[in-house]
N, C-alpha and C positions, 0 to 999 in steps of 0.2 A: 574493566575492559573486556568486551566479548571476544570469543575465539577468533572470529574473522579479522578483527582489528589487530589482535595480538599476533596472529599468524602472518598477516600482511606486513606488520612492522618488523618481525623477525626476518622475513625474506628480504625486505628492503635493506635492512642493515647488513645482512649476509652478502647481498649483491654489491653494496658499496665497498665492503671490506675486500671482497675478491677483486674488484676493479682496482682498488688501491694497491693490493699486493702485486697485481700484474704490472702496474706502472713501476713499482719499486724494483721488481725483478729485472725489468727491462733496463732501468737506469743502472742497476748494479753490474749488468753484463757489458754495457757499452754506453758511451756518451755521444755517439754519433746520432744526431736527430732522426735521420731517415731510418736507421736501424732500430732506434727506440720506438718509432712510430709503427714500423712493420711488425715488431715483436710484441708491442704492448696493446696497440689499438684493437685488434680483433678480439683478444681475450678480455680486455677491459670492457669492450662493448658487450660481450656476453654477460659479464658481471653486472653491468648497468641494466641489461635486459632483465636479469633476475630481480634487481631492485625495482624496476618499473612494474614487473609482474606483482611484486609485493604491494606496491601502492595501488595498483588496479584491484587486487583482491580485497584490500582494506576498504575501498570506496564502492565497490559493486556488490549490492545486496543479493545479486543473482546466485552467488555462491553460498549464501546462508544455509547452514545445515550440512554442507558437504565440504567445508573448509579444511577439515582434518586430512582429507585425501591429498591435498596439494603438498604439504610438508612430507607426508609419507612417500609420495612419488619422488620428491626432491631428494630426500635422504637415500632412497633406493638408487636413483641415478648417480648420486655422489659416490656411494659405496661401490657401485658397479664400475664406474670409471676409475676410482681409486684402486680397485683390484686390477684393472687393466694396466694402470701405471706400475703397480707392484710387479706384475709379470714382465713388463717391458724392462724395468730396472733390474730384475733378477737375470733376465736374458742378457742385458748389457754387462752385468757383473761377471757372468759366466764366460762370455765371449771375449770381452775386452779387459777384464780384471779391473774395471774402473766404474765408479758411479758418478761421473761428472754430470752436473746439472740435474741431479736427482730431484731436488726440491722444486726446481723450475718445471720440470716435466710433470711432477705430481700435481702442482697447483694448476697447471694448464688443463690437465685431464679432469681434475675436480671441478673446475669452472665449467667445462663442457658438460660434465655429468649433472651438475646442479641445474644448469639451464635446461637440459633435456628433460630432467625429472620434473621441473616446474611446469614446462609446457605440457607434458603428458598429464600432470596432475590437474592443471587448469581445464584441460579438455575433459578429463574424467569427471571433475566436479560439475562442470557445466552440463554435461550429458546427463548427470544424475539429478540436476535441478529441474530439467524439463518435465519429467513425470510429476514432480511436486507442483509445478505451475499448472499442468493440465488437471491435476486432482483438485487444486484450489478453484480453478475455473469451473470444473464440474460441480463442486459444492455450491458456488455462487449461482450457477444455472438452476440447480435443484432447489435452492432457497427461493429464487425468484419464481420458479414454477409453482412452488407451494403457496407463495403469496398470491400469485395470479389465480390459482384455483380458489383460494379463500375469497378473493375479490369477486369472482364469478358467482360464488354462493351468496355473498352479501348482496350482489346486484339483484339476484332473484328475490332475496328477502326484502330488499328495499322496495322493489316493484310492488310488493304486496303489503307494505306497511300501512296500517290503518290510520296513522296520524303522523304529524311532524315529529313528535317525540319518538315514535318508532323508527322513522327515517334517521333521526339523529343518533339513536342507539347503534344502528348498524354503520352509520357514517363515521362514528368514532373508531371503528375497527379498520384502521388504515394499514395495519401492519406495524405501526409505531405505537409504542406502549403508552405514551402520554399525548392524548389528543382531546380537544374540547370542541363542541359545537355550540356556538354562541348566537343567540337571536336578539336582534334589536327591533323594537316596535312599540308604538303607543307611549313613547317616552320612557320605557323601561328596558332593562337588559336581563335576559334569562339564559342560563346555561342549560341547554336541552340535554346535553350529555357531557361528562367531564371525567377523564381519567388522568389528568395532569396532577402530578404530586410535587414536582419541582417548583412550580410557580403558583402563588395564591390565585384563586379564581377571579378576584377583582383585577389583578394585573393581567391575566389572560384576557379578560373582557376589554381592558384598556388597549391591549395589543390588537384585538379584533376590531375595536372601534377605529384604530389608526389605519387599518388596512381595508376597511369596508368599502372604500371608494374605488378599489381596483376593479378590473374587468371581471364580469361574472363568469365563473367556470375556470378562470385562469389560475393555475397553481404557481405560487411564487416562493422561491427559496430565499430566506433572509439570513444574512451574515451580520456580524457586528460592524457598525453600531446598529442596534435594532430600533424600530420606531418608538419603542418605550423601553425604559430601563428594566433589564432582566437580571437574575442572579448570575454570578460568574460561572456557575456550574452548567448553564445553558450554552451550548456550542453552536446551535443553529435552530431555525424554525422554518416550518412550511405553513403557508396560509392559502385559502381559496374562498372566494365568495360563492356560496352555493346558490343563493336566491336573493335577488334584490328587486323588490317591486315597490309600489307606492306605500304599502303598509308596513312591511317588515324587510329586514336584511338578515340573512343567515350566513355566518362565517365559520369555517373550519380552521382550527389552529393546531398544529402538531409541534411538539417541543422535543428537541434532541439534546442529549448530554454526551459526555465522553464515552458512555457505554452504549449509546444508540446513535450512531452517526447517520447523517442524511446522505443518501445516494441518489443517482439518477433513477434507479428502479423504484425507490420510494415515491419520487415525484410522479412518475408515470402511473403507479398504482393509485395514488391519491386522485389523480385526474380521472381515473375510471370510476372510483367511488363517488367523486363529486358529480360526474355526469349522470350517474344513476340517481343520486339524491336530488339533483336539480330537477330532473324530469318528474320524479314522484312528488316533490313538494309543490311544483307548479300545478300538477294534476289535482292534488289535494285542495289547494287554494282556489282552484277553478270550480270546485263543487259548490252548489248552493248551500249545502249543509255545513260546509267548511268555512264559509265567509265569516270573517271575524274570529275564527278559531285558529290558534297557532299550536295547539297540542299541549298548552300549559294547563 
């Protein structure tokens, strides 16, 4: 059990115990319903508020990494108010020579202190989680910017590629580690570029064959069930038809595993790569010297 769940469970249990003690003390002092309600309900509600805070802490991942601050503040509040109770009781003992209701007063102030400490601790933990969220967002933006810069460089390289093979080589550099560029034509299937290690090339080709009828240039995200059977290690796929004419069809397929998840940024970057590749391949095929030549 991680620290957040453990801390939340401990706070929830402590809150329930405090609420139960408050009810017990109220019943011990009087059996009049109104008096029991007035004496028990406010402090019991505070105990239940501590329990609710514990459940919230256990369920909310926002506090991950700063959970330890909540029990520290709760303990600090409890000790502080317990010290206040001790001073009040000492004062009562000196002036009245009696310590009547000492345990009741102590538990009341401990309950108040626990709730105050938990609330301050939750605020402290949340305030410290915000910089971590901003840092994570900054890292995502930097990673996307790096990929976008690479795509820009690949786009220029694709624009000057001398053959379909050259376009495919750069088309495989989508930012995803496992990508294949499959071309269908003249009754045969050729992998112009392939960096897929998780799936055999014939299975990748079958996948490309299954999606080749989709709209040209459109990037599609595939989840299970896939158009063809893929290993369990594959968690998702991206595909796009780069070029589809009367002679050939070229399809890009990217495979994701648990270590390489597919995000919206990956889809957009693949769209940019595909748009560059589509224009260049169409230009190559329109050249008289390129007629009948696919780069194989």
